[in-house]
N, C-alpha and C positions, 0 to 999 in steps of 0.2 A: 397461790401460786397461778391458779386460773385467772385471776384479776390483771395480773403482769401480762399473761399471752394474750388478753383481750385488749389491753393498752397499747401494746405493741403492733397489734393487725389494725387498730384504729388508725395508729399514726401513720403506719405503711399505706391504708388505704387512704387517707385525704393527703399525703406525702403525693402518691400517683397522679391524684385526680389534679391537684394544683398545679405541679409541675408540667403536666401536658398542655395545659393552657396559657401558654406565653405569647405575647406577641410584642413587636418592636416597630418602630419606625426610622427609617434612614433619611436624614434631610442632607442632600449634597449641593454645596455653593462652590461653584467652577472657579476657577482662576485664582485661588487661595496661594497664598505665600506659604512658604515652610512654616515660617515664624508663627503666622496666624492659625496655622492647623495645630501645630504643638502646644500653642495656649488654650486652644478649645478642649484638647483632650487632656490635658494636665490640669491638677488643682490648684488650689491656693497655697503659696508658699512653695510652689516648685519652680526651679530656675531652670529655664532651657538656654542653653549656650550653642551657638552655632548650627542650628538646624537646618538642613538640606532636605531636598525631593531629588526623588530619581525614580523617574516614570516611563523610562524608556521600554519600549515594547508594550505600553497599555492599549488593550482593546476596547475601543470606545463606542461599540455597538449596540452597548445598553439604552434603554430608554426607559421611561417609566409613566406610569398611566395613573 
């Protein structure tokens, strides 16, 4: 019974450590069409019909460094 508690504690410890060290990268390509964006985020075998973009009121003050 003590071994099971140790294993649970070990999984909890390593799960906490590895889940807090996550990083990502965002690559933005301006002036894309709706069809191009839809094909980038969908996987193989996915069919996109009539994609549209609605970007009214988008705040474009963000910059990258």
